[in-house]
C-alpha positions in Angstrom: -5.2 46.9 19.9 -8.2 45.1 21.2 -7.6 43.0 24.3 -8.5 39.4 24.2 -10.0 37.7 27.2 -8.6 34.4 28.6 -11.5 32.5 27.2 -11.0 33.9 23.7 -7.3 33.1 23.8 -8.0 29.6 24.9 -10.7 29.1 22.2 -8.2 30.5 19.6 -5.5 28.1 20.7 -7.8 25.2 20.8 -9.0 26.0 17.3 -5.5 26.3 15.9 -4.5 22.9 17.5 -7.7 21.3 16.1 -7.0 22.7 12.6 -3.4 21.7 12.7 -4.1 18.1 13.7 -6.7 17.7 11.0 -4.4 19.2 8.4 -1.5 16.9 9.6 -3.7 13.8 9.3 -5.0 14.6 5.9 -1.5 15.5 4.7 -0.1 12.1 5.9 -3.0 10.3 4.3 -2.3 12.0 1.0 1.4 11.1 1.3 0.5 7.4 1.8 -1.6 7.2 -1.3 0.5 9.5 -3.5 1.8 7.8 -6.6 -0.6 4.9 -6.3 -3.9 4.1 -8.0 -5.6 4.9 -4.7 -5.0 8.6 -5.6 -7.0 8.1 -8.8 -9.8 6.4 -6.8 -9.7 9.3 -4.3 -10.1 11.8 -7.1 -13.2 9.8 -8.3 -14.7 9.9 -4.9 -14.2 13.6 -4.6 -16.0 14.0 -8.0 -18.9 11.9 -6.6 -19.1 14.0 -3.5 -19.2 17.2 -5.6 -22.0 15.6 -7.7 -24.0 14.8 -4.6 -24.1 18.4 -3.4 -24.6 19.9 -6.8 -27.5 17.6 -7.6 -29.4 18.8 -4.5 -32.4 21.1 -4.7 -30.3 24.0 -3.6 -28.2 23.8 -6.8 -29.1 21.8 -9.9 -32.2 20.1 -8.6 -31.5 16.5 -9.9 -33.6 14.4 -7.5 -32.9 11.0 -9.1 -29.1 11.5 -9.2 -29.2 12.9 -5.7 -31.2 9.9 -4.4 -28.7 7.5 -6.1 -25.7 9.2 -4.6 -27.3 9.4 -1.2 -27.8 5.6 -1.2 -24.1 5.2 -2.3 -22.9 7.2 0.7 -24.8 4.9 3.0 -22.2 2.2 2.2 -19.2 4.6 1.7 -17.3 3.1 4.7 -17.5 -0.4 3.3 -16.6 0.8 -0.2 -13.5 2.7 1.2 -12.3 -0.3 3.1 -12.6 -2.5 0.0 -10.9 0.0 -2.3 -8.1 1.0 0.0 -7.5 -2.2 2.0 -3.9 -2.5 0.9 -3.2 1.2 1.7 -4.9 0.9 5.1 -2.9 -2.1 6.0 0.3 -0.4 4.9 -0.6 2.7 6.8 -1.1 0.9 10.1 2.0 -1.2 9.7 4.2 1.9 9.0 2.5 4.5 11.3 5.1 4.1 14.1 8.2 4.3 11.8 6.9 7.2 9.7 8.3 10.7 10.2 5.1 12.7 10.5 6.4 16.1 9.6 9.1 15.3 7.1 8.2 12.0 5.4 10.7 9.4 4.7 14.2 10.6 4.0 15.8 9.8 0.6 19.4 9.4 -0.2 20.6 11.3 -3.2 20.3 9.2 -6.3 23.8 10.4 -7.3 25.3 8.3 -4.5 24.3 4.9 -5.9 23.1 5.3 -9.4 26.7 4.6 -10.7 26.6 1.1 -9.0 23.2 0.4 -10.6 24.5 1.4 -14.0 27.5 -0.8 -13.7 25.3 -3.7 -12.6 22.9 -3.5 -15.6 25.8 -3.0 -17.9 27.4 -6.2 -16.6 24.1 -8.1 -17.0 23.7 -6.8 -20.5 27.3 -7.8 -21.5 26.9 -11.3 -20.0 23.5 -11.8 -21.7 21.7 -12.1 -18.4 18.2 -10.9 -17.9 17.2 -8.7 -15.0 14.4 -6.5 -13.6 15.0 -3.8 -11.1 12.3 -1.5 -9.7 13.3 1.7 -7.9 11.0 3.2 -5.3 10.0 6.8 -5.6 6.9 8.5 -4.0 4.8 5.2 -3.8 5.6 2.7 -1.1 6.7 -0.6 -2.6 6.5 -2.6 0.6 3.6 -4.8 -0.6 5.7 -5.8 -3.6 8.8 -6.3 -1.5 6.9 -8.6 0.8 6.1 -10.9 -2.1 9.8 -11.7 -2.4 12.8 -12.3 -0.1 13.8 -9.4 2.2 17.5 -8.5 1.8 18.1 -4.9 3.0 21.6 -5.1 1.4 23.9 -2.4 0.2 23.5 -1.8 -3.5 26.6 -3.0 -5.4 27.2 -4.3 -8.9 28.5 -7.6 -7.5 25.4 -8.3 -5.5 23.0 -7.4 -8.3 24.9 -9.5 -10.8 25.0 -12.5 -8.4 21.2 -12.2 -7.8 20.3 -12.4 -11.4 23.0 -14.8 -12.6 21.3 -18.2 -13.2 24.7 -19.8 -13.5 25.2 -19.4 -9.8 22.0 -21.3 -9.1 20.7 -18.3 -7.2 17.1 -18.9 -6.0 16.5 -15.1 -6.3 17.2 -14.7 -10.0 13.6 -15.3 -11.0 11.8 -12.1 -10.1 12.4 -8.4 -9.6 14.7 -6.6 -7.2 13.3 -3.7 -5.2 15.6 -0.7 -4.6 14.7 1.6 -1.8 16.8 4.5 -0.7 19.9 3.2 -2.5 19.7 -0.3 -0.9 18.4 -3.6 -2.2 15.2 -4.0 -0.2 14.1 -7.4 -1.6 14.7 -9.8 -4.5 12.6 -12.4 -6.3 9.6 -10.1 -6.0 6.4 -10.7 -8.1 5.1 -7.7 -10.1 1.7 -7.0 -11.6 1.6 -7.5 -15.3 0.1 -4.9 -17.6 -3.4 -5.5 -18.8 -3.2 -2.9 -21.5 -4.6 -4.4 -24.7 -2.4 -2.3 -26.8 0.8 -4.0 -25.7 2.0 -6.5 -28.2 1.0 -10.1 -27.2 4.5 -11.4 -28.0 6.2 -9.1 -25.6 8.1 -10.9 -22.8 6.9 -11.1 -19.2 9.8 -9.0 -18.0 8.8 -6.0 -20.0 5.1 -6.5 -19.3 6.0 -6.5 -15.6 8.0 -3.3 -16.0 5.0 -1.6 -17.7 2.5 -3.0 -15.2 4.3 -1.9 -12.0 4.9 1.6 -13.3 1.3 1.9 -14.4 0.0 1.2 -10.9 2.8 2.8 -8.8 5.1 5.7 -9.0 8.3 3.9 -9.6 11.1 3.5 -12.1 11.8 0.0 -13.7 14.9 -1.1 -15.5 14.6 -4.3 -17.6 17.6 -6.0 -19.1 16.9 -8.5 -22.0 19.3 -11.4 -22.3 18.6 -12.0 -25.9 18.6 -8.5 -27.4 21.0 -7.0 -24.8 18.7 -3.9 -24.5 18.3 -1.9 -21.4 14.7 -0.6 -21.1 13.5 2.1 -18.7 9.8 2.1 -17.8 8.1 5.1 -16.2 4.3 5.7 -16.0 3.6 2.7 -18.2 5.9 4.0 -21.0 9.1 2.4 -22.2 12.3 4.1 -23.4 14.9 2.0 -25.2 18.2 2.1 -27.1 19.7 4.6 -24.7 23.5 5.0 -24.5 25.0 4.8 -21.0 25.4 8.6 -20.7 21.7 9.0 -21.7 20.7 6.3 -19.3 22.7 8.0 -16.5 21.2 11.4 -17.2 17.6 10.0 -17.3 18.0 8.0 -14.1 19.4 11.0 -12.2 16.6 13.2 -13.4 13.9 10.6 -12.6 15.2 9.8 -9.1 16.0 13.4 -8.1 12.6 14.6 -9.2 10.9 16.7 -6.5 8.1 14.8 -4.6 4.9 15.1 -6.7 6.7 16.8 -9.5 6.4 16.0 -13.2 8.8 13.5 -14.8 11.1 14.7 -17.6 10.2 13.7 -21.1 11.6 10.2 -21.9 14.1 10.2 -24.7 13.1 7.9 -27.6 9.9 7.2 -25.8 7.8 4.4 -27.3 4.1 4.0 -27.2 2.4 0.9 -25.9 2.2 -0.6 -29.4 5.8 -1.9 -29.3 7.6 -4.2 -31.7 7.7 -7.9 -30.6 10.4 -8.6 -28.1 12.8 -11.5 -28.5 13.1 -11.7 -24.7 12.4 -15.0 -23.2 9.4 -15.1 -20.8 
């Protein structure tokens, strides 16, 4: 075997450390934007970078396109700050509490999904509307900050009390955010879908369920007080008219999905062109 000098060993160790640090930083950045629209924007930026190099004289020789992209890269830092301002703010606020090698730990969905099912069943039977959003890969902290922080154990009694207007609860108007099997916040504001194909008569609750799952990797449960239907929203699509066993099986599959994995096919999945909802706004 060839012998390595001390200088060569030091250079090799330095190179490995340098590569590992860069890899770790990129990995953590990808975890921060995974499941959000920032990932789609990042993909678009990668395509633009590829177009910049391919349009050079060394490859396709497209001078006008190359000049235009070159001017764009002059303001790339400002563009990145504008596009990713929420993700950058969230990254700095969570950098200390984040586990750099393993990510955030998740409780098994099997431990608390039964309490959630009992809660939505109670709301349905009592004709009380509700909206619950469950965090998956995407960080829902910005949405949780729009409401009231609770960090309470998930139980059917607590969820029922939150959404019950008869108890004059100030938290019933809005969504509950579930993180790691706990109620992170209540009375949260969600983005409404802007999809033109959604029926205009659809209630705000279902529009919010579609909107939040369009923008973020999350699972939304909407309970209609008038139709007594429990709707599951994932990826901007709705699944309705599920029995409790079907709902239980679907939730377990969605919440135990491997990070970055594909979602199971939704049973009785509906397109965006849905029938008008009798749900009150």
